[in-house]
Biopython code that builds the backbone (N, CA, C, O; Angstrom):
import numpy as np
from Bio.PDB.StructureBuilder import StructureBuilder

atoms = [
    (1, "MET", "N", (108.482, 106.914, 119.463)),
    (1, "MET", "CA", (108.118, 106.649, 118.086)),
    (1, "MET", "C", (106.602, 106.686, 117.967)),
    (1, "MET", "O", (105.901, 106.108, 118.798)),
    (2, "SER", "N", (106.092, 107.358, 116.943)),
    (2, "SER", "CA", (104.652, 107.421, 116.730)),
    (2, "SER", "C", (104.157, 106.127, 116.088)),
    (2, "SER", "O", (104.935, 105.332, 115.561)),
    (3, "GLU", "N", (102.846, 105.946, 116.149)),
    (3, "GLU", "CA", (102.255, 104.731, 115.583)),
    (3, "GLU", "C", (102.448, 104.704, 114.065)),
    (3, "GLU", "O", (102.244, 105.710, 113.386)),
    (4, "ILE", "N", (102.840, 103.555, 113.550)),
    (4, "ILE", "CA", (103.043, 103.392, 112.118)),
    (4, "ILE", "C", (101.694, 103.161, 111.454)),
    (4, "ILE", "O", (100.970, 102.239, 111.831)),
    (5, "LYS", "N", (101.345, 103.986, 110.468)),
    (5, "LYS", "CA", (100.106, 103.825, 109.711)),
    (5, "LYS", "C", (100.479, 103.742, 108.241)),
    (5, "LYS", "O", (100.889, 104.735, 107.639)),
    (6, "LEU", "N", (100.337, 102.567, 107.671)),
    (6, "LEU", "CA", (100.737, 102.343, 106.286)),
    (6, "LEU", "C", (99.540, 102.376, 105.347)),
    (6, "LEU", "O", (98.466, 101.866, 105.666)),
    (7, "LYS", "N", (99.744, 102.986, 104.184)),
    (7, "LYS", "CA", (98.715, 102.968, 103.146)),
    (7, "LYS", "C", (98.679, 101.577, 102.521)),
    (7, "LYS", "O", (99.636, 100.813, 102.646)),
    (8, "PRO", "N", (97.568, 101.248, 101.845)),
    (8, "PRO", "CA", (97.511, 99.970, 101.128)),
    (8, "PRO", "C", (98.571, 99.929, 100.026)),
    (8, "PRO", "O", (99.101, 100.964, 99.622)),
    (9, "CYS", "N", (98.867, 98.738, 99.553)),
    (9, "CYS", "CA", (99.840, 98.556, 98.478)),
    (9, "CYS", "C", (99.420, 99.368, 97.252)),
    (9, "CYS", "O", (98.253, 99.330, 96.863)),
    (10, "PRO", "N", (100.350, 100.098, 96.639)),
    (10, "PRO", "CA", (100.002, 100.894, 95.460)),
    (10, "PRO", "C", (99.728, 100.042, 94.222)),
    (10, "PRO", "O", (99.205, 100.554, 93.232)),
    (11, "PHE", "N", (100.065, 98.771, 94.259)),
    (11, "PHE", "CA", (99.885, 97.901, 93.095)),
    (11, "PHE", "C", (98.635, 97.038, 93.185)),
    (11, "PHE", "O", (97.900, 96.913, 92.205)),
    (12, "CYS", "N", (98.383, 96.439, 94.353)),
    (12, "CYS", "CA", (97.238, 95.523, 94.464)),
    (12, "CYS", "C", (96.204, 95.973, 95.488)),
    (12, "CYS", "O", (95.112, 95.409, 95.547)),
    (13, "GLY", "N", (96.533, 96.983, 96.300)),
    (13, "GLY", "CA", (95.612, 97.449, 97.327)),
    (13, "GLY", "C", (95.648, 96.620, 98.599)),
    (13, "GLY", "O", (94.859, 96.844, 99.516)),
    (14, "GLY", "N", (96.572, 95.652, 98.652)),
    (14, "GLY", "CA", (96.679, 94.776, 99.820)),
    (14, "GLY", "C", (97.218, 95.485, 101.044)),
    (14, "GLY", "O", (97.739, 96.598, 100.960)),
    (15, "LYS", "N", (97.087, 94.830, 102.172)),
    (15, "LYS", "CA", (97.565, 95.370, 103.446)),
    (15, "LYS", "C", (99.085, 95.253, 103.522)),
    (15, "LYS", "O", (99.665, 94.232, 103.151)),
    (16, "ALA", "N", (99.715, 96.318, 104.008)),
    (16, "ALA", "CA", (101.172, 96.351, 104.123)),
    (16, "ALA", "C", (101.591, 96.122, 105.568)),
    (16, "ALA", "O", (100.833, 96.380, 106.503)),
    (17, "LYS", "N", (102.805, 95.635, 105.726)),
    (17, "LYS", "CA", (103.339, 95.343, 107.061)),
    (17, "LYS", "C", (104.770, 95.858, 107.155)),
    (17, "LYS", "O", (105.569, 95.666, 106.238)),
    (18, "LEU", "N", (105.083, 96.507, 108.260)),
    (18, "LEU", "CA", (106.441, 96.971, 108.529)),
    (18, "LEU", "C", (107.206, 95.843, 109.194)),
    (18, "LEU", "O", (106.720, 95.236, 110.149)),
    (19, "ILE", "N", (108.399, 95.562, 108.695)),
    (19, "ILE", "CA", (109.221, 94.488, 109.254)),
    (19, "ILE", "C", (110.574, 95.056, 109.664)),
    (19, "ILE", "O", (111.253, 95.713, 108.875)),
    (20, "GLN", "N", (110.954, 94.792, 110.916)),
    (20, "GLN", "CA", (112.293, 95.122, 111.400)),
    (20, "GLN", "C", (113.188, 93.944, 111.030)),
    (20, "GLN", "O", (112.887, 92.802, 111.376)),
    (21, "ILE", "N", (114.273, 94.213, 110.337)),
    (21, "ILE", "CA", (115.151, 93.149, 109.857)),
    (21, "ILE", "C", (116.120, 92.729, 110.958)),
    (21, "ILE", "O", (116.846, 93.557, 111.510)),
    (22, "ASP", "N", (116.123, 91.451, 111.266)),
    (22, "ASP", "CA", (117.026, 90.862, 112.259)),
    (22, "ASP", "C", (117.022, 91.604, 113.586)),
    (22, "ASP", "O", (118.057, 91.711, 114.243)),
    (23, "LYS", "N", (115.865, 92.117, 113.980)),
    (23, "LYS", "CA", (115.702, 92.837, 115.248)),
    (23, "LYS", "C", (116.690, 93.987, 115.383)),
    (23, "LYS", "O", (117.000, 94.418, 116.493)),
    (24, "GLY", "N", (117.176, 94.477, 114.269)),
    (24, "GLY", "CA", (118.132, 95.574, 114.279)),
    (24, "GLY", "C", (117.473, 96.867, 113.854)),
    (24, "GLY", "O", (116.249, 96.994, 113.890)),
    (25, "PRO", "N", (118.283, 97.821, 113.454)),
    (25, "PRO", "CA", (117.738, 99.125, 113.097)),
    (25, "PRO", "C", (117.116, 99.163, 111.702)),
    (25, "PRO", "O", (116.454, 100.141, 111.354)),
    (26, "PHE", "N", (117.312, 98.132, 110.910)),
    (26, "PHE", "CA", (116.844, 98.166, 109.528)),
    (26, "PHE", "C", (115.368, 97.815, 109.434)),
    (26, "PHE", "O", (114.877, 96.951, 110.161)),
    (27, "ALA", "N", (114.653, 98.502, 108.517)),
    (27, "ALA", "CA", (113.218, 98.275, 108.362)),
    (27, "ALA", "C", (112.850, 98.261, 106.885)),
    (27, "ALA", "O", (113.474, 98.931, 106.062)),
    (28, "VAL", "N", (111.823, 97.480, 106.571)),
    (28, "VAL", "CA", (111.300, 97.381, 105.215)),
    (28, "VAL", "C", (109.786, 97.219, 105.323)),
    (28, "VAL", "O", (109.287, 96.680, 106.311)),
    (29, "VAL", "N", (109.055, 97.685, 104.307)),
    (29, "VAL", "CA", (107.607, 97.489, 104.260)),
    (29, "VAL", "C", (107.316, 96.495, 103.151)),
    (29, "VAL", "O", (107.845, 96.612, 102.046)),
    (30, "ILE", "N", (106.471, 95.514, 103.452)),
    (30, "ILE", "CA", (106.127, 94.469, 102.488)),
    (30, "ILE", "C", (104.613, 94.349, 102.405)),
    (30, "ILE", "O", (103.920, 94.394, 103.421)),
    (31, "CYS", "N", (104.100, 94.194, 101.170)),
    (31, "CYS", "CA", (102.676, 93.935, 100.972)),
    (31, "CYS", "C", (102.410, 92.473, 101.304)),
    (31, "CYS", "O", (103.115, 91.585, 100.825)),
    (32, "LYS", "N", (101.390, 92.223, 102.127)),
    (32, "LYS", "CA", (101.052, 90.853, 102.525)),
    (32, "LYS", "C", (100.427, 90.052, 101.385)),
    (32, "LYS", "O", (100.395, 88.823, 101.440)),
    (33, "VAL", "N", (99.927, 90.741, 100.344)),
    (33, "VAL", "CA", (99.239, 90.055, 99.251)),
    (33, "VAL", "C", (100.187, 89.748, 98.091)),
    (33, "VAL", "O", (100.376, 88.586, 97.734)),
    (34, "CYS", "N", (100.782, 90.792, 97.502)),
    (34, "CYS", "CA", (101.607, 90.587, 96.300)),
    (34, "CYS", "C", (103.105, 90.562, 96.597)),
    (34, "CYS", "O", (103.914, 90.324, 95.700)),
    (35, "GLU", "N", (103.474, 90.808, 97.857)),
    (35, "GLU", "CA", (104.859, 90.755, 98.323)),
    (35, "GLU", "C", (105.770, 91.831, 97.731)),
    (35, "GLU", "O", (106.994, 91.703, 97.771)),
    (36, "THR", "N", (105.171, 92.892, 97.184)),
    (36, "THR", "CA", (105.968, 94.049, 96.788)),
    (36, "THR", "C", (106.612, 94.604, 98.051)),
    (36, "THR", "O", (106.002, 94.586, 99.121)),
    (37, "GLN", "N", (107.841, 95.096, 97.932)),
    (37, "GLN", "CA", (108.481, 95.646, 99.124)),
    (37, "GLN", "C", (109.188, 96.947, 98.828)),
    (37, "GLN", "O", (109.558, 97.238, 97.691)),
    (38, "SER", "N", (109.366, 97.725, 99.885)),
    (38, "SER", "CA", (110.089, 98.987, 99.791)),
    (38, "SER", "C", (111.585, 98.709, 99.815)),
    (38, "SER", "O", (112.021, 97.567, 99.956)),
    (39, "ASN", "N", (112.351, 99.763, 99.675)),
    (39, "ASN", "CA", (113.782, 99.659, 99.928)),
    (39, "ASN", "C", (113.982, 99.412, 101.419)),
    (39, "ASN", "O", (113.036, 99.511, 102.200)),
    (40, "VAL", "N", (115.185, 99.097, 101.802)),
    (40, "VAL", "CA", (115.521, 98.909, 103.215)),
    (40, "VAL", "C", (115.987, 100.255, 103.768)),
    (40, "VAL", "O", (116.779, 100.956, 103.138)),
    (41, "PHE", "N", (115.486, 100.604, 104.950)),
    (41, "PHE", "CA", (115.813, 101.882, 105.573)),
    (41, "PHE", "C", (116.400, 101.654, 106.956)),
    (41, "PHE", "O", (116.199, 100.606, 107.569)),
    (42, "LEU", "N", (117.129, 102.654, 107.437)),
    (42, "LEU", "CA", (117.725, 102.568, 108.771)),
    (42, "LEU", "C", (116.705, 102.805, 109.871)),
    (42, "LEU", "O", (116.883, 102.334, 110.994)),
    (43, "LYS", "N", (115.625, 103.537, 109.557)),
    (43, "LYS", "CA", (114.608, 103.834, 110.563)),
    (43, "LYS", "C", (113.237, 103.428, 110.042)),
    (43, "LYS", "O", (112.945, 103.580, 108.856)),
    (44, "ALA", "N", (112.399, 102.910, 110.934)),
    (44, "ALA", "CA", (111.041, 102.510, 110.567)),
    (44, "ALA", "C", (110.251, 103.694, 110.015)),
    (44, "ALA", "O", (109.473, 103.538, 109.075)),
    (45, "GLU", "N", (110.448, 104.868, 110.592)),
    (45, "GLU", "CA", (109.731, 106.054, 110.127)),
    (45, "GLU", "C", (110.063, 106.369, 108.675)),
    (45, "GLU", "O", (109.185, 106.786, 107.919)),
    (46, "ASP", "N", (111.324, 106.176, 108.272)),
    (46, "ASP", "CA", (111.723, 106.436, 106.888)),
    (46, "ASP", "C", (111.079, 105.433, 105.937)),
    (46, "ASP", "O", (110.679, 105.795, 104.831)),
    (47, "ALA", "N", (110.979, 104.184, 106.361)),
    (47, "ALA", "CA", (110.318, 103.161, 105.541)),
    (47, "ALA", "C", (108.841, 103.497, 105.375)),
    (47, "ALA", "O", (108.285, 103.346, 104.288)),
    (48, "GLU", "N", (108.207, 103.954, 106.453)),
    (48, "GLU", "CA", (106.793, 104.338, 106.407)),
    (48, "GLU", "C", (106.573, 105.499, 105.438)),
    (48, "GLU", "O", (105.669, 105.449, 104.603)),
    (49, "VAL", "N", (107.389, 106.531, 105.546)),
    (49, "VAL", "CA", (107.244, 107.702, 104.678)),
    (49, "VAL", "C", (107.424, 107.312, 103.216)),
    (49, "VAL", "O", (106.655, 107.745, 102.358)),
    (50, "ALA", "N", (108.425, 106.504, 102.932)),
    (50, "ALA", "CA", (108.677, 106.082, 101.548)),
    (50, "ALA", "C", (107.517, 105.248, 101.009)),
    (50, "ALA", "O", (107.086, 105.453, 99.874)),
    (51, "TRP", "N", (107.009, 104.312, 101.809)),
    (51, "TRP", "CA", (105.895, 103.459, 101.366)),
    (51, "TRP", "C", (104.640, 104.288, 101.115)),
    (51, "TRP", "O", (103.917, 104.044, 100.149)),
    (52, "ASN", "N", (104.384, 105.252, 101.969)),
    (52, "ASN", "CA", (103.163, 106.048, 101.867)),
    (52, "ASN", "C", (103.225, 107.129, 100.799)),
    (52, "ASN", "O", (102.196, 107.718, 100.469)),
    (53, "ARG", "N", (104.397, 107.404, 100.254)),
    (53, "ARG", "CA", (104.537, 108.426, 99.215)),
    (53, "ARG", "C", (103.910, 107.911, 97.925)),
    (53, "ARG", "O", (104.168, 106.781, 97.510)),
    (54, "ARG", "N", (103.087, 108.741, 97.295)),
    (54, "ARG", "CA", (102.429, 108.370, 96.039)),
    (54, "ARG", "C", (102.645, 109.474, 95.013)),
    (54, "ARG", "O", (102.624, 110.659, 95.346)),
    (55, "ASN", "N", (102.853, 109.072, 93.757)),
    (55, "ASN", "CA", (102.998, 110.042, 92.681)),
    (55, "ASN", "C", (101.652, 110.506, 92.145)),
    (55, "ASN", "O", (101.560, 111.550, 91.500)),
    (56, "VAL", "N", (100.613, 109.731, 92.412)),
    (56, "VAL", "CA", (99.281, 110.045, 91.917)),
    (56, "VAL", "C", (98.498, 110.746, 93.013)),
    (56, "VAL", "O", (98.564, 110.357, 94.179)),
    (57, "ASP", "N", (97.762, 111.772, 92.640)),
    (57, "ASP", "CA", (96.896, 112.470, 93.574)),
    (57, "ASP", "C", (95.843, 111.498, 94.096)),
    (57, "ASP", "O", (95.157, 110.851, 93.304)),
    (58, "GLU", "N", (95.706, 111.387, 95.407)),
    (58, "GLU", "CA", (94.776, 110.429, 96.014)),
    (58, "GLU", "C", (93.327, 110.684, 95.602)),
    (58, "GLU", "O", (92.539, 109.740, 95.537)),
    (59, "GLN", "N", (92.957, 111.927, 95.323)),
    (59, "GLN", "CA", (91.582, 112.228, 94.934)),
    (59, "GLN", "C", (91.324, 111.885, 93.474)),
    (59, "GLN", "O", (90.179, 111.642, 93.092)),
    (60, "ASN", "N", (92.350, 111.861, 92.667)),
    (60, "ASN", "CA", (92.218, 111.578, 91.237)),
    (60, "ASN", "C", (93.002, 110.324, 90.906)),
    (60, "ASN", "O", (94.014, 110.382, 90.208)),
    (61, "LYS", "N", (92.539, 109.197, 91.405)),
    (61, "LYS", "CA", (93.285, 107.948, 91.251)),
    (61, "LYS", "C", (93.414, 107.515, 89.803)),
    (61, "LYS", "O", (94.391, 106.864, 89.431)),
    (62, "GLU", "N", (92.433, 107.872, 88.981)),
    (62, "GLU", "CA", (92.501, 107.484, 87.584)),
    (62, "GLU", "C", (93.277, 108.552, 86.822)),
    (62, "GLU", "O", (92.842, 109.700, 86.732)),
    (63, "VAL", "N", (94.397, 108.180, 86.288)),
    (63, "VAL", "CA", (95.229, 109.115, 85.532)),
    (63, "VAL", "C", (95.106, 108.772, 84.054)),
    (63, "VAL", "O", (95.355, 107.629, 83.671)),
    (64, "PRO", "N", (94.723, 109.743, 83.205)),
    (64, "PRO", "CA", (94.598, 109.450, 81.771)),
    (64, "PRO", "C", (95.936, 109.046, 81.167)),
    (64, "PRO", "O", (96.979, 109.594, 81.522)),
    (65, "LEU", "N", (95.897, 108.091, 80.261)),
    (65, "LEU", "CA", (97.121, 107.618, 79.618)),
    (65, "LEU", "C", (97.559, 108.511, 78.464)),
    (65, "LEU", "O", (98.718, 108.453, 78.052)),
    (66, "HIS", "N", (96.656, 109.335, 77.934)),
    (66, "HIS", "CA", (97.041, 110.252, 76.846)),
    (66, "HIS", "C", (96.364, 111.571, 76.984)),
    (66, "HIS", "O", (96.571, 112.461, 76.158)),
]
sb = StructureBuilder()
sb.init_structure("model")
sb.init_model(0)
sb.init_chain("A")
sb.init_seg("    ")
for serial, (resi, resn, name, xyz) in enumerate(atoms, 1):
    if name == "N":
        sb.init_residue(resn, " ", resi, " ")
    sb.init_atom(name, np.array(xyz, "f"), 0.0, 1.0, " ", f" {name:<3s}", serial, name[0])
structure = sb.get_structure()
């Protein structure tokens, strides 16, 4: 398994943490600041990919509202 590198929380910018649920195969990512969390996934890599996916272009963080 490759090293998990999580982007900051998309809502507050806080640090995110990958959590293995009950030491089993299930994984979730949770923001340490606002406690936003991802869906639960069967693999840590899938949780990482889902958490790191963004709809906004990283270079153009400000999206016009109209």
